[in-house]
C-alpha positions as CSV (number, residue, x, y, z in Angstrom):
1,M,-13.5,-60.1,-88.9
2,A,-10.2,-59.8,-90.9
3,K,-7.1,-58.8,-89.0
4,L,-5.4,-55.6,-90.4
5,N,-1.8,-55.4,-90.8
6,K,0.0,-52.1,-90.0
7,D,0.3,-51.3,-93.8
8,D,-3.7,-51.6,-94.2
9,F,-4.2,-49.6,-90.9
10,I,-2.0,-46.8,-92.1
11,S,-3.6,-46.7,-95.6
12,S,-7.0,-46.4,-93.8
13,L,-5.6,-43.6,-91.8
14,K,-4.4,-41.5,-94.9
15,E,-8.1,-41.9,-96.2
16,M,-9.6,-40.3,-93.1
17,N,-10.0,-36.6,-92.3
18,L,-9.1,-35.2,-89.1
19,L,-12.4,-35.5,-87.5
20,E,-12.6,-39.1,-88.3
21,I,-9.1,-39.6,-86.8
22,K,-10.0,-37.8,-83.7
23,E,-13.1,-40.0,-83.2
24,L,-11.0,-43.0,-83.8
25,V,-8.4,-41.9,-81.2
26,D,-11.3,-41.2,-78.8
27,A,-12.7,-44.7,-79.4
28,M,-9.3,-46.1,-78.7
29,K,-9.1,-44.1,-75.4
30,E,-12.3,-45.6,-74.4
31,E,-11.7,-49.2,-75.6
32,F,-8.3,-49.7,-74.1
33,G,-7.8,-46.9,-71.6
34,V,-4.8,-45.7,-73.2
35,D,-4.3,-42.4,-75.3
36,P,-2.8,-43.4,-78.5
37,S,-1.8,-39.8,-79.4
38,A,0.5,-40.1,-76.6
39,V,2.6,-42.8,-78.2
40,A,1.7,-42.5,-81.8
41,V,2.6,-40.1,-84.4
42,A,-0.4,-38.6,-86.7
43,A,-0.3,-39.7,-90.3
44,P,1.0,-36.9,-92.5
45,V,-1.5,-35.1,-94.6
46,Q,-1.6,-36.0,-98.1
47,G,0.5,-33.8,-100.3
48,A,2.2,-32.2,-97.3
49,A,6.0,-32.5,-97.5
50,E,7.7,-32.8,-94.1
51,D,10.5,-30.5,-95.0
52,D,8.3,-27.5,-95.8
53,T,8.5,-26.1,-92.2
54,P,11.7,-24.4,-91.2
55,K,13.8,-25.9,-88.5
56,T,14.4,-22.7,-86.6
57,V,12.3,-19.4,-86.7
58,S,12.3,-16.0,-85.3
59,I,9.5,-14.3,-83.4
60,S,8.7,-10.6,-83.3
61,I,6.0,-8.3,-82.0
62,T,4.2,-6.4,-84.6
63,D,1.9,-4.6,-82.3
64,A,2.1,-4.3,-78.4
65,G,-1.9,-3.6,-78.1
66,A,-3.4,-1.6,-75.4
67,A,-1.7,-3.7,-72.5
68,K,1.7,-2.7,-73.3
69,V,3.1,-3.0,-69.7
70,A,1.8,-6.6,-69.6
71,V,3.6,-7.4,-73.0
72,I,6.9,-5.8,-71.5
73,K,6.5,-8.1,-68.6
74,V,6.0,-11.2,-70.8
75,V,9.2,-10.2,-72.9
76,R,11.3,-9.7,-69.8
77,E,10.3,-13.2,-68.6
78,I,11.0,-14.8,-72.1
79,T,14.4,-12.9,-72.7
80,G,15.8,-12.3,-69.3
81,L,16.6,-8.8,-70.3
82,G,16.1,-5.8,-68.0
83,L,12.9,-3.3,-68.0
84,K,14.5,-1.0,-70.3
85,E,15.7,-3.6,-72.9
86,S,12.5,-5.2,-72.9
87,K,10.6,-2.0,-73.4
88,D,13.0,-1.1,-76.2
89,L,12.0,-4.4,-77.9
90,V,8.3,-3.8,-77.4
91,D,8.4,-0.4,-78.7
92,N,10.5,-1.3,-81.9
93,A,7.8,-3.4,-83.8
94,G,9.4,-5.9,-86.1
95,T,12.6,-6.5,-83.9
96,P,13.0,-10.2,-83.2
97,I,12.4,-11.0,-79.6
98,K,14.1,-14.3,-80.0
99,E,15.8,-15.8,-82.9
100,N,16.8,-19.5,-83.9
101,I,14.3,-21.2,-81.8
102,S,12.0,-24.1,-82.5
103,M,8.6,-23.8,-83.9
104,E,7.3,-25.4,-80.8
105,E,9.0,-22.8,-78.6
106,A,7.8,-20.1,-80.9
107,N,4.3,-21.1,-80.6
108,Q,4.6,-21.3,-76.8
109,I,6.0,-17.7,-76.8
110,K,3.4,-16.5,-79.2
111,A,0.6,-17.8,-77.1
112,Q,2.1,-16.0,-74.0
113,L,2.6,-12.6,-75.9
114,E,-1.1,-12.8,-77.6
115,E,-2.6,-13.6,-74.0
116,A,-0.8,-10.4,-72.8
117,G,-2.4,-8.4,-75.7
118,A,0.3,-8.4,-78.3
119,T,0.2,-9.1,-82.1
120,V,2.9,-11.5,-82.9
121,E,4.7,-12.7,-86.1
122,I,6.8,-15.7,-86.6
123,K,9.4,-15.9,-89.5
């Protein structure tokens, strides 16, 4: 079997779809006992530019849903604001809960708010 160099390997990855890459990662875990996704960066999707995603975003609640009290509690936890200020943020749909945060942090906050029953928008 011919040995692949890193350029050939990366070219092969670019031709794979996500399911095939996941299967490859699982096989590497099984074969070597190491999770390559913990140390490797996934190959970018063809045609996707890295600079398309904003560096910082804002997150706001568009609808508090039926469990408004639970959403207020999450907002208090996230922002450190008092009860009245948190309630005002939840009542004023569209007002940013947090601004100029990373996309990763925004996704974590979104998950917490959606779990509490809110509908969230990231801008």
